[in-house]
N, C-alpha and C positions, 0 to 999 in steps of 0.2 A: 695853594702850591702844594702839590706833595713832589717827595724824592724818591728817585730810582737809581740802583747802583746798575753799572754797564751789562751785566752778566744778567740781570731781570729784564731789564729795556731789549736787549739781544733776545731774548725769549717770546718775551710779549709781542715784539716787530715780528718777529721770525714765523711766529705762529699768526700771523692777522689778527691777534687780540687788542691790538695797539697800534696807533701811527707814529713814528718816527719822522721828526719835522727839526731838519738842520738848519740852524736861522746864522751860519759861516757865511762868508763873501766867495765871491766864484775863483778865485784861486784857492782859498783854503779845501773847498769843495772839490776841484780838480786834482788837488794831492791826495786827498784819499779821503772818502767816506763810508759809512756804512754801508752795505746792501740794503734794498728794501724800504730805503726812506726817502722820502722826500725834501726838497730844499725850496727855502723859503727864508732869503736871506734877512737879517734885522732890517738893514737900511730901506727895505723896501718891503719891509713885512706887509701883508696881506691878510687879515685874519677874517676877510670873506672868503676865501679860499681853502680855509680849515675845514675838513671832513668833522660833523657833530656825532657823529654816531659809534663814534670808538673812542677810548681815551686817546692821547697826547701826549709823547714823550717829545720834548725838546732838546737839544742837543748844538752844542757850539764846540771850540775847542778844550775850553777848561771849568764850563759851568754858570760863567760870570754872564756871558749875555743872553744864554738861556736862560739863565733864571731872571733876567730882567722881562723878556718877552712871557715866559711860563705865568710871572708874577702879574703880568700886564692883563693876559688872555682869561687868566681863572677867576677873574671880576666878571667874564663875561659868560663862560664855558664852564661844566664840570668834566671832572677826572683829568686833570692838566697836570704832568709830570715833569721835572726838570732834573736829566741825566746827571749825577754826579760825578765830577773828575772829568767830565765832557769826552771829548775824544784821546785825550790823552790817557784817560783810563780805561776805555775801550782798547786803545792799543798796546796798553800793557797788561790788560788782562789777553792778551792776544785771540779778540775776538775779528771776525770776518771783515776785512777791509777793501775796496775796490778803487781803482783811479784811472785816470785817461791814460797816463804811459803803463800801466800795467806794475807797478812799483810802488805802491800807497804807502803813503808818510803822512803824519799829521802836521800841517804848516801853520 
């Protein structure tokens, strides 16, 4: 497993060169998440649903859960990254977020 900074993750996901996978739970996702990112919560994680044609960037609130998932997936897939600092760091960097209520925050 490799690590990637939020700004680099944003660039890779926005360009379509990589796929972002948010492993947080529903209430966290609904509060605020990165655009163009898929959700595959750690509690019900489905490795079979992951794309295999692009690098995968795993994201959570603080990089702990995403690190666990990325470590597990890295044994089976190549080009697996954990985003350092999670959505807290993403938000602190001022990167775009969306939410169900239009006022995104990191829950």
